[in-house]
Z-matrix of the N, CA and C atoms (Angstrom, degrees):
N
C 1 1.459
C 2 1.531 1 108.29
N 3 1.309 2 116.49 1 132.62
C 4 1.458 3 120.59 2 179.54
C 5 1.518 4 109.87 3 -105.90
N 6 1.305 5 115.07 4 154.81
C 7 1.453 6 122.14 5 -179.47
C 8 1.523 7 108.33 6 -109.10
N 9 1.320 8 117.17 7 121.68
C 10 1.459 9 121.88 8 -179.49
C 11 1.525 10 108.71 9 -89.15
N 12 1.339 11 117.01 10 111.07
C 13 1.463 12 121.25 11 -178.27
C 14 1.520 13 112.40 12 -72.16
N 15 1.341 14 118.27 13 -19.30
C 16 1.461 15 121.55 14 -178.65
C 17 1.526 16 112.91 15 -89.00
N 18 1.327 17 116.85 16 -1.62
C 19 1.454 18 121.14 17 179.95
C 20 1.518 19 110.73 18 -67.61
N 21 1.309 20 116.60 19 129.17
C 22 1.465 21 121.99 20 179.14
C 23 1.530 22 108.95 21 -105.05
N 24 1.298 23 116.19 22 135.13
C 25 1.457 24 119.61 23 177.87
C 26 1.520 25 109.36 24 -72.83
N 27 1.306 26 115.86 25 152.00
C 28 1.455 27 121.33 26 -178.22
C 29 1.516 28 111.98 27 -91.10
N 30 1.311 29 117.59 28 15.88
C 31 1.465 30 121.88 29 -178.73
C 32 1.515 31 111.61 30 -67.22
N 33 1.321 32 116.48 31 163.01
C 34 1.470 33 119.88 32 -179.86
C 35 1.527 34 111.46 33 -68.06
N 36 1.317 35 115.42 34 138.93
C 37 1.462 36 120.76 35 176.35
C 38 1.521 37 108.46 36 -106.14
N 39 1.312 38 115.61 37 148.27
C 40 1.452 39 118.50 38 176.74
C 41 1.523 40 109.16 39 -75.21
N 42 1.308 41 117.02 40 155.72
C 43 1.457 42 120.99 41 -175.38
C 44 1.525 43 112.16 42 -65.58
N 45 1.339 44 118.88 43 -28.09
C 46 1.461 45 120.75 44 -179.30
C 47 1.524 46 111.34 45 -68.61
N 48 1.329 47 118.17 46 -22.73
C 49 1.462 48 119.95 47 -176.88
C 50 1.521 49 112.18 48 -74.35
N 51 1.321 50 118.18 49 -14.77
C 52 1.464 51 121.36 50 -179.17
C 53 1.525 52 111.90 51 -95.46
N 54 1.325 53 117.88 52 1.69
C 55 1.458 54 121.89 53 -176.06
C 56 1.519 55 110.00 54 -102.61
N 57 1.333 56 116.50 55 134.36
C 58 1.461 57 121.36 56 175.82
C 59 1.515 58 108.97 57 -82.86
N 60 1.323 59 117.31 58 133.22
C 61 1.453 60 123.94 59 179.59
C 62 1.518 61 108.65 60 -112.34
N 63 1.324 62 117.18 61 140.25
C 64 1.451 63 120.88 62 174.20
C 65 1.527 64 107.47 63 -82.64
N 66 1.327 65 117.08 64 122.09
C 67 1.450 66 122.92 65 -170.35
C 68 1.517 67 109.88 66 -124.95
N 69 1.309 68 118.00 67 132.96
C 70 1.459 69 122.45 68 176.93
C 71 1.525 70 108.74 69 -90.44
N 72 1.324 71 115.65 70 129.25
C 73 1.455 72 121.75 71 -176.54
C 74 1.524 73 109.06 72 -115.71
N 75 1.332 74 116.68 73 133.56
C 76 1.466 75 122.10 74 174.88
C 77 1.525 76 106.95 75 -114.96
N 78 1.322 77 116.12 76 115.77
C 79 1.462 78 121.38 77 -178.73
C 80 1.528 79 108.01 78 -86.51
N 81 1.326 80 117.32 79 129.06
C 82 1.476 81 119.19 80 -175.58
C 83 1.529 82 113.29 81 -76.77
N 84 1.327 83 116.58 82 59.40
C 85 1.460 84 121.33 83 172.30
C 86 1.513 85 108.13 84 -149.13
N 87 1.272 86 116.40 85 163.91
C 88 1.462 87 121.34 86 -175.30
C 89 1.522 88 110.80 87 -100.36
N 90 1.318 89 115.70 88 145.56
C 91 1.461 90 120.57 89 174.87
C 92 1.525 91 108.90 90 -82.12
N 93 1.311 92 116.99 91 -176.34
C 94 1.464 93 121.96 92 -178.16
C 95 1.530 94 111.15 93 -59.81
N 96 1.333 95 117.57 94 -39.31
C 97 1.464 96 120.30 95 -177.69
C 98 1.534 97 113.03 96 -88.87
N 99 1.334 98 119.05 97 9.77
C 100 1.456 99 122.33 98 174.95
C 101 1.519 100 115.36 99 91.01
N 102 1.324 101 118.26 100 -0.98
C 103 1.460 102 121.75 101 179.14
C 104 1.536 103 110.14 102 -82.46
N 105 1.341 104 116.79 103 154.52
C 106 1.455 105 120.02 104 172.05
C 107 1.520 106 109.31 105 -70.64
N 108 1.319 107 116.99 106 147.45
C 109 1.462 108 121.49 107 179.27
C 110 1.525 109 107.96 108 -83.13
N 111 1.331 110 116.57 109 123.89
C 112 1.464 111 123.13 110 -176.98
C 113 1.521 112 108.40 111 -128.43
N 114 1.339 113 116.12 112 141.63
C 115 1.456 114 120.35 113 178.00
C 116 1.515 115 110.73 114 -157.27
N 117 1.328 116 116.26 115 175.85
C 118 1.459 117 121.65 116 178.85
C 119 1.522 118 108.76 117 -121.46
N 120 1.336 119 115.63 118 142.95
C 121 1.457 120 122.64 119 177.69
C 122 1.517 121 109.05 120 -138.43
N 123 1.337 122 115.96 121 158.63
C 124 1.452 123 121.50 122 170.05
C 125 1.517 124 106.83 123 -87.64
N 126 1.327 125 117.76 124 137.77
C 127 1.458 126 121.65 125 -176.97
C 128 1.521 127 109.91 126 -135.23
N 129 1.343 128 115.71 127 138.58
C 130 1.466 129 121.93 128 179.49
C 131 1.522 130 108.54 129 -146.39
N 132 1.313 131 117.50 130 146.65
C 133 1.458 132 122.00 131 178.31
C 134 1.519 133 108.61 132 -102.34
N 135 1.344 134 117.09 133 129.90
C 136 1.463 135 119.97 134 -178.12
C 137 1.526 136 113.07 135 -99.13
N 138 1.323 137 117.62 136 14.80
C 139 1.447 138 121.18 137 -179.12
C 140 1.516 139 111.97 138 102.44
N 141 1.321 140 117.41 139 -23.13
C 142 1.462 141 121.42 140 179.17
C 143 1.523 142 111.13 141 -127.54
N 144 1.327 143 117.27 142 -47.80
C 145 1.456 144 122.55 143 -174.99
C 146 1.519 145 110.96 144 -128.64
N 147 1.328 146 115.54 145 163.11
C 148 1.455 147 120.97 146 172.54
C 149 1.518 148 108.09 147 -86.71
N 150 1.332 149 116.35 148 137.33
C 151 1.456 150 122.97 149 176.98
C 152 1.518 151 106.82 150 -110.93
N 153 1.332 152 116.55 151 132.75
C 154 1.456 153 121.73 152 -178.55
C 155 1.513 154 109.93 153 -116.99
N 156 1.338 155 116.60 154 142.00
C 157 1.452 156 122.86 155 174.65
C 158 1.518 157 108.80 156 -131.17
N 159 1.302 158 115.38 157 148.24
C 160 1.464 159 120.95 158 -179.56
C 161 1.530 160 109.98 159 -66.75
N 162 1.317 161 116.00 160 137.13
C 163 1.462 162 122.29 161 176.09
C 164 1.515 163 108.08 162 -105.13
N 165 1.318 164 116.50 163 121.38
C 166 1.462 165 120.34 164 176.63
C 167 1.515 166 107.99 165 -115.79
N 168 1.311 167 114.98 166 126.78
C 169 1.462 168 119.85 167 178.74
C 170 1.520 169 108.96 168 -79.37
N 171 1.303 170 116.37 169 150.98
C 172 1.448 171 120.35 170 178.42
C 173 1.521 172 109.51 171 -133.60
N 174 1.316 173 114.70 172 156.05
C 175 1.451 174 120.97 173 178.53
C 176 1.521 175 108.02 174 -89.24
N 177 1.312 176 117.98 175 123.27
C 178 1.453 177 122.56 176 -178.12
C 179 1.517 178 113.37 177 -60.19
N 180 1.347 179 118.02 178 -27.60
C 181 1.455 180 121.35 179 179.78
C 182 1.534 181 111.38 180 -72.65
N 183 1.334 182 117.67 181 -30.72
C 184 1.446 183 120.33 182 179.34
C 185 1.511 184 111.98 183 -69.66
N 186 1.340 185 117.61 184 -31.85
C 187 1.445 186 122.10 185 -177.52
C 188 1.518 187 111.22 186 -72.24
N 189 1.320 188 116.74 187 -38.58
C 190 1.478 189 121.39 188 -175.39
C 191 1.507 190 113.14 189 -70.30
């Protein structure tokens, strides 16, 4: 018998787990100029693990 690690339980999820949160991430390494590497990502919990997506900023004037 094999165990499928990607199997998701059908249990109820809380409403907060379906919402993407903007999260600031600090990577524990230094950039070329000696600063810590900092960035923003979208983060959501799927009931078992955190899922991360790249956050790209946009200029509001370009969209209009």
